[in-house]
N, C-alpha and C positions, 0 to 999 in steps of 0.2 A: 345817827341811825338808832332806832329803838332797840331794846334788848331782844335778842333772838330767842326763839323757842328753846334752843338747846340750853340756854342759861336759866330757864325757868324750871322750877320743880314740877314734875308731872302731878296732875290732880289725882286725889285718891279715888279708887273705884267706887261706883255706886252700889247700893244694896237695897233689897226689899222693894217696896212699891214704886219708888222713883225709877229704879232700874227697869221694872216691868212696864211702867207707863212710857218711859223713853224708848224701850224696844218696840212697843206697839206703834208709837208715833213715827219712829224712823222707818220701821218696816212698811207701814202703810204709805208713807210718802215715797219710798223707793218703789213699792208696788204700783203706785199711781203713775209715777214718771215712766217706768218701763212699759206699763200697760198702754200708755198713750202712743207708744211707737207702733202698736199693732191694732188697737181698738178702732182706728179710723179706716183700716183697710177694707172692711166689709161694708162700710157706710159710704164709700166713694160714689157708687151709682146714685144713691139718694141725695148726696151733697151736690153732685154735678147737675142732677135734674132740678133740684130746688133752686140753685143759683143760675140756671140757664147756661151751663157750659158743657163741653164734651167730657165723657169719662176720662179721656186722656189728660185733659186740663185739670180734672178733678184730682188726679194723682199728685198734683202739686201740694195738696194738703199734707201728704206723706213726705214728699221730698224736702219741703221747706223746713219741717220740724227736724228731720234727720240731719240736714245740712247745718243748721244753727247749733244743734246739740253736739255734733261732731267737732265743730270749731271750738266750743267752750270746754269740752272735756279735758283736753291736755292743758288748758289754762287754769284748772282747778287749784293746783298747788300754789301758783303765783297769786291768784285772787285770794285764797285762804290766808296766805302769809300777809298780804297787804291789808285785809280787813278783819281777820280773825275767823277761825273755822266755824264757830257757832253762829256768828252774825251772818257770814256768807251763806250758810245752810238755810237759816230761817228766811233771809231775804230771797234766796233762790226759790224756796217753797211758795212764798207770798207772790212773787212775780209769776210763777207757774199758775197759781190760782187766778190771779187777775186776768192774765191773757187767755186762760181757759174760758173764763166767762165771756170775754170779748169774742173769742172764736165762736161760741154758741150764739152770740148776738149778731154775728156777721151777716150783712145783707148783700154782699157781693163777693165774688171770688178774690179780687185783689185785696179786699179787707181781710178775708179769711187767711190768705197766704201770708200777709204781713203779721197778723196775730199769731199764726203758727210759727213763723220765724222767731218772734219775740218769746213765745212760749218755749221753744226749743232752746233759745239762748239762756233764758232764765233757769231752765231745768238742768242745763249742762253739768254744773257742779254737784247736783243733788245726790246722785248715786254714789260717786266716789266719796263724798263727805259723810254720807250715811254710814259707810263702812268705817271710816276714820273715827267718827263719834262713838260708834258702838265699841270699837276696840279700846278706846281710851276710857270708856265708862265701865267696862267689865273687868272683874278680877282676872289675873293672868291665868289661873287654872280653869276659868270658864270661857276663855276667849274663843275656844273651838266652837262652843254653842253660838256665840255671836256671829262667827263666820258662817255657820250653818244656817242660821235664821236669815242672814243677809242674802246668802246664795239662793235660799229657797224662794224668797220673794222675787229675785232677779230672774229665776228660771221659770217660775209658775206664771208670772204675769203675762209674758208673751203668748203662753198657751191658752189662757182664758180670755185674752183680749178680744180675739175674733168672735168668741161665743157671746161674751157680754155685749160687745158692740152690735152684733146681729140682733140680740134680744131687745136692747134699748131702741134700736132703729125701727124694728118691726112693731114694737108695742107702744112706743112713744113717738119720738122723732129724732133726727140726727143731732140737733143741738144738745140733747141730753147726754151724749157721750162726753161732752165737755163739762156740762153742769155738775155731773157727779163728783168732779174734782173739788168743788167748793167746800163742802163740809169736811171732807177728808183732809184737804190741805190746810184749812184754817185750824182744825183740831191739832194736826201734827205740828204746825208752827207755834201755836200757843203752848202746847205741852213741852216741846223741845226748849223753847226760850225760857219758860218758867223754871225748868230743871237745870239747864246748863248755862244760863247767862252769867253766873258767877264763876264759871269754869272756862271762860274765854281764853284762847291761846294768845300769846304775845304777838303784837303787830310789828312787822318788819317793813319800814317805809323805804323800799329799794326803788331806784329809778325805773321808769317804764322802758322796756326794750321795744321801742317803736318799730324798728326794722323787723325784728323777729315776729312781732305781733302782726304786722302787715303781710309778711311772707306766709304766716300760718293761716290767716283769714283767706287770702287769695288762693293759696295752694290747696288747703283742705276743702274750701268752698268749690273750687273747680273740680277736684277729684270726686267729691260727693255728688255734684250735679251730673258729672259724666257717668258715674255708676248708676244713678237713678234713671237717666234718660237715654243711655247708650243703646239699649236694646230696641227702643222705639225708633231710633234714627239710624239703624243698621251700623252701629259702632263707627269705626274709623273710615267708612265710606262717606260719612257725613263731615263736611268741613267744620261744623260747630263742635262735634265731639272730638275731632282731631285737634282743633285749637285748644279746647279745654284740657285735653290730655297733655299736650306740650307745655301749656302754662303751669299745670299742676306739677309735672315732672321738674321743670326748671325751678319753680318756687320752693318745692319741698326739698330739692337737692341743696339749694342755697340756704334754706332754713336749717338743715342739719349742720352744714359747715359753719353758719353764723352762730348757732346756739352752742356749739362745742367751744367756741372761742369767746363768746360774750361774757362780760363780767357779771351781769345780772340777767341771765337767760329767762325768757318768759316760759319756756318749756325745759325742764331739767333733764337733758339727755344723758347726763353723767350717771344716771341710775343704771344705764345699760352696761356700765363697768362692772356691776355686781353680777356674778355668774348666775345666781339663782333667779334674779329678776329677769335677766335675758332669757334663760331657759323657760321659766314659768310663763312669761308673756308670749314667747314664741309658741309654746304648746297650747296656751289658751286661745291665741289668735287663729292658728291653723285648725285646732280642734273645733273652735266655734265656726270656722268656715265650713267644715264638713257637716257638723251638727245642724247648722242653720240652713244649709243647702237642702238637707232632707226635709226640714220643717217648711221650707218654701215650696219645693217641687211636689211633695206628697199631696197637700190639699189642692194644689193647682191641677194635678193629674186627675184627682177625684172629681173635680168640678168640670173640667174641660173634656175629659175622655169618658168618665164613667157616669156622668149626669147627676152627680150629687149636688144638692143645694149648699149654700154657704154654711147654713146651720149644721147640716149633717156632716159636711167636711170638717167643721170644727169639732163635732162630737167624735168623729173618727180619729182626730188628732189628739184630743184632750187626755185620753188614758195615760199618756206618757207622764202626766203630772202626779198620778196617784202614788206610785212607789217613791217618786222623788220627794213628795210631801211627807211621807211616812219615814223614809230613811234619813232625811237631812238632820233632824235633831239627834237621832241615834248615832250617826256618824260623828256629828259635832261633839257629842259628849265623850267619845272615845278616841278623838284625834291624837291625843298625846301618847297613846299606846301603839299607834300604827306607823308603819313605814309608808310615808305619803307617796313616794314614787311607785310603790307596789299597788296602792289604792287607785292611783290614776291609770296605771297600766291595766288593772282590772276593768276600769271604766272604758278604756279604749278597746279592749277585747270584746266587751259586751256591745259597744257601739258598732264594731266591725261585724260581729255575728248578726246583729239585727239588721244592719245595712245590707248584708249579703242575703239575709232572709227576705227583705223588701225586694231585692233584685230578682227573686224567683216568682213574683206575682204575675198572673196573667190578667187579661181584661175581664174575666168572669169571676174574679175573687169576691167572696162574700164580705159583708160588713164585719162579721166575726173574725174572718181570716185576716182582714186588714188591721183590726184593733189589737190582736194578740201581740205581735212584735212591738207595737207602740207601747203597750203595757210593760213588756219586759225591758224595753229601752229605758224606762223610768228609773230602773235600778242603777243605771250608770250615771245619771245626771248629777246627783250629789257627790258621787265619787270622782267626778270630773271637776266640778266648779270649786268645791270647798277646799280640797287639798292644794289645788293649783294656786288659789288665793294665798294660802299660807306659805307655799313655796316661794312665790315671788316677793312676799313681804318679809321673809326671813332675813335677818341680818341688817335690816334697815332701822335707824333710830326713829322715834315717834314723830319727829319734826318732818320726816320725809314720807310718811305714810300717805298723806293727802296727795302729794305729787305723784307717788308711785301708783296709787289707786286711780287717779285721774288719767295718767298716761296708759295704764293697762286697760281701763275702760274705753279709751279712745281706740286702742289697737283692737279690742274686742268688737267695737262698733264697726270699725273699718273692715274687719274680717267678715262680719255679717253682711255689710253692704256689698263687698266684693263677691261674696258667696251668692247673694241674690242675683247679681248681674251675670255672673259666670254660669251658674247652674241653669238658670232659665234659658240663657242663650245656647248653652250646650244641649239642653233638652230639645229646643227647637231645631237646631242643626242636625242632631242625631235622628230626630223624627223624619226630617226631610231625606236623610240618607237611607233610613229603613224603608220609607215609603217608596223611594226609587228602586230599592232592591226587591221589595215585595211585588211591585208593579210588574217587574220583569217576568214573574211567574204567571201573570194573567195574559195568556195568549192562546192562539188556536192550537198550538202544539202541545199544550198542557191538558191532559184528559180531565183532571179534576176541575180546572177552570171552565172548560166547555160544558162539563156535566152540570156544574152549579148554575151557569148561565142558562142552560137548557131548562133546569128546574124552575128558575125564575120566570122564564118565558111561558112555561106551562101554567105558572101561577097567575098569569095575566099581565105581567110586566112587559113593556116593550124592550127592545135591545138597549136603547139609550137609558131607560129607567134602570134596567138590570146592571148596566155598567156604573151608573150613579150609585146604586146600592153597594156594589163591590168596592167602589172608591171609598165609601164611608167605612166599610169594614177594614180596608187596608189602612186608612187613616187611624182608626181605633187601635189596631195592632202596632202600627208604627210608633204612635205616641207611647204605648205601653213598653215596647222594646227600648225606646229612647229613655224612658224614666228608669228602666232597669239598668241601663248603662250608667246613669248618674248615680244611682244607689251603689252600684258596684265600684265606681270610682271613689265614692266616699268611704267605702269599706277599706279599700287599698290605702287611702290617706291615713285613716285611723291606725292601721298596722304600721305604717312608716313612721308615725309619730312616737311610737313606743320607745325606740332607742334614744330619741331626743331627751326624754324625761330623765334618763339616768345620768345625764351630764350635770344635773343639779347636785349640790353638795350638802349633805346633812351636817349638823342637826338643824331641824326646822322648828324654831320656837313658836309657841302658840301666840306669843305677844309680838311677834315680828321684830324682836330686838335682840336676837341671838347674834353673837359675834361671827365674823366671816371665817 
């Protein structure tokens, strides 16, 4: 077996222009990868129309990418040890670029889905390794800045994805949402390789854990497919979704047992023996569940219920990135002076307050009213992501950062996927309940209802048309009350997460190498 990374002397930090160029290259590659998770969302109607499939089939362009990326993320540590972190990152970026181009050139839906699968598989290690490369290249005293810049790109990209995707689709055509990756990806790969190729990590040629790999692919693949398509198939009322759920449960249960006892595990679950890693990843996953739920349901409500276009829904969502963009470098520069658990607690308090604020909206809320809490919420985003990354990395040697980052990114992705599935389903079910409750008030014994129907009749509408209009109004209010329920539930979850944070054990070193 080749020398392990633990036996190798760590490379000296970079300084000056090489560090600036590397930061830009890694940040843009990370931005590009995370952006591609959301940029396609608004283009689905155009893609399905262009390729002659239904909008429901068009969503496979989203599902296939998320599925392949989710499978590859926990494999990051093993792949990086097997081929070297720098080489793995550069190849990952190049694969992402190649399959992005093929996605844009796709002439049929099967071709596009296959290319999106390969694009997601290629991009899986990119985000985790981008953080690893930044941390090993920055001086210890400035690694808070590295974490801040990384977190800023990961957070801002999903916010601007729908806006950029809508603009490119409306002004050019849908393939351009893939073509824009070419110059960015090639530049990132060339710069990263030219600066870091002499700083490659040692390669460990461990045997391939075939059983663990198979269990991971089948288990995570079935879970992601179930989450992406469950709502369209009425969840476990569908034999397909029920079968996927059972297969995912069995495979992932056996995966955990197998990987704990495997001599060369493909996913290093021993990381969860570290208290800070477990606490940090749990808080990150559940916090992302609540945060992503708001980001999914809010624009959906605007478009489905309030009649916003995709572009205007994106503009109403985007202000959350303003304070996040401004605060991230400031927070990163002062990380070593702060009690990180208190910073994340502050983030959860702000999230809870703004979520409760969202829960007070009615269907007549103006654009300005909707934007203000989104703007305030941006203050919490860097205080959530940056310290939690440092908490879960604290106490880990440099050789385990890639595995830890890959596993935490996988948990974050799964939190987002589960959030999308659960919050959208919850919104629909709660709207049906509110619709039934509100409809009970529309009867001959209710003076307000009879008076309103009488006014509609005097206005020239028939009784049937009047009832149709009332049903539209009831639907509008039911959807609003349901979305308020979702926001309120997210606020409660943020509050419940606060005590979890304080199980983490200080000190939290900025280099992620502090002893336990």
